[in-house]
C-alpha positions as CSV (number, residue, x, y, z in Angstrom):
1,M,87.8,63.1,58.3
2,L,84.9,64.1,60.4
3,V,84.9,66.4,63.3
4,H,82.5,66.0,66.0
5,N,81.8,68.3,68.6
6,S,82.4,65.3,70.8
7,G,86.6,65.2,69.8
8,C,85.7,62.7,68.3
9,L,88.2,63.0,64.7
10,D,86.8,60.2,62.3
11,Y,84.0,57.8,62.8
12,I,84.7,54.2,60.5
13,A,82.6,51.6,59.6
14,L,84.1,48.1,59.6
15,G,82.8,45.0,58.4
16,L,82.0,42.4,55.1
17,E,81.7,44.4,51.7
18,A,78.5,43.2,51.2
19,Y,77.3,45.2,54.7
20,V,79.6,47.6,55.7
21,E,78.3,50.2,53.4
22,K,74.0,50.5,54.4
23,L,75.9,50.6,57.9
24,A,78.1,53.5,57.1
25,S,75.4,55.4,55.6
26,A,72.7,54.4,58.7
27,V,75.4,55.9,61.4
28,G,77.2,58.6,59.2
29,A,80.4,56.9,59.5
30,R,82.8,56.2,56.4
31,S,83.7,52.4,55.1
32,L,86.9,51.7,54.3
33,M,86.0,50.2,51.0
34,G,88.3,52.6,48.8
35,D,91.2,52.9,51.8
36,K,93.5,51.1,49.1
37,D,95.6,51.6,52.8
38,W,93.1,50.0,54.7
39,Q,95.5,48.3,56.9
40,G,97.4,51.1,58.3
41,T,93.8,53.0,59.0
42,V,92.6,49.9,60.8
43,W,95.9,49.8,62.9
44,V,95.7,53.0,63.6
45,T,91.8,53.5,64.6
46,A,92.5,50.3,67.0
47,Q,95.8,52.0,68.3
48,L,93.7,55.3,68.8
49,L,90.9,53.4,70.3
50,K,93.5,51.6,72.9
51,L,94.7,54.8,74.0
52,Q,92.5,57.9,73.5
53,P,88.8,56.2,73.0
54,G,86.7,59.6,72.2
55,S,89.2,59.7,69.5
56,V,87.9,57.7,67.0
57,R,84.9,56.0,67.1
58,V,84.1,52.6,65.1
59,S,81.2,51.0,64.0
60,F,81.1,47.0,63.2
61,T,78.9,44.9,61.3
62,L,79.0,41.2,61.8
63,D,76.4,40.7,58.9
64,G,77.0,37.6,57.3
65,M,79.8,36.4,59.3
66,E,79.3,33.0,60.8
67,G,78.3,33.0,64.0
68,S,76.5,36.6,64.0
69,D,72.9,34.0,64.2
70,I,74.0,33.0,67.8
71,D,76.0,36.5,69.4
72,V,78.6,39.1,68.9
73,V,81.2,37.2,70.6
74,T,80.4,33.8,69.0
75,A,80.8,36.0,66.3
76,V,83.9,37.7,66.9
77,N,86.0,34.6,67.5
78,R,85.2,32.7,64.6
79,A,86.9,35.8,62.7
80,I,89.9,35.6,64.9
81,L,90.3,31.5,64.5
82,R,89.6,32.0,60.8
83,N,92.4,34.5,60.8
84,A,94.7,32.1,63.8
85,R,94.2,29.0,60.6
86,Q,95.2,31.7,57.4
87,I,92.1,31.1,56.1
88,G,90.0,34.4,57.2
89,G,89.6,37.5,54.9
90,A,90.0,41.0,55.6
91,T,86.9,41.9,57.9
92,D,88.8,38.7,60.2
93,L,92.2,40.6,60.4
94,E,90.0,43.6,61.1
95,L,88.7,42.0,64.5
96,V,92.0,41.1,65.1
97,M,93.8,44.2,64.8
98,L,91.0,45.6,67.4
99,K,91.9,42.7,69.4
100,D,95.7,42.8,69.7
101,F,94.7,46.4,70.4
102,G,92.6,45.6,73.4
103,A,90.3,47.9,71.8
104,L,87.0,45.2,71.3
105,K,85.7,46.9,73.8
106,Y,85.1,50.2,72.4
107,V,83.3,49.2,68.8
108,D,80.1,49.3,68.3
109,F,79.2,45.7,67.0
110,Y,75.6,45.8,64.7
111,I,73.7,43.1,63.7
112,G,70.6,43.2,61.2
113,G,71.2,46.7,61.2
114,R,70.5,46.9,65.5
115,L,73.0,47.7,67.9
116,M,74.0,44.9,69.9
117,P,75.3,44.4,72.8
118,N,79.3,45.1,73.6
119,S,80.4,41.6,76.3
120,F,84.0,42.9,75.2
């Protein structure tokens, strides 16, 4: 667990497996690739983002995701739709958890290694 002077208790990077480690390394976060309880970790993180936004930080790479060539909102909405249709994967579920807790507005979204505007 990372502790920063800003009061942030943890910094997590999320996204597709092929891209998340690169983002984690670039921003100084940890990925959940080795976390056997990743769903529980994302669930708790989403709650903390909603209840105590400064306590945890999330960066999410949308690289490789459908709609990322358009913008953040399109990529996120397509992931949520895939999950609703039960054809999504773990990354789609992570976005749904963040949405369900109203925490998307606290996420730093990256496409192509660049921090993108968050319209949530």
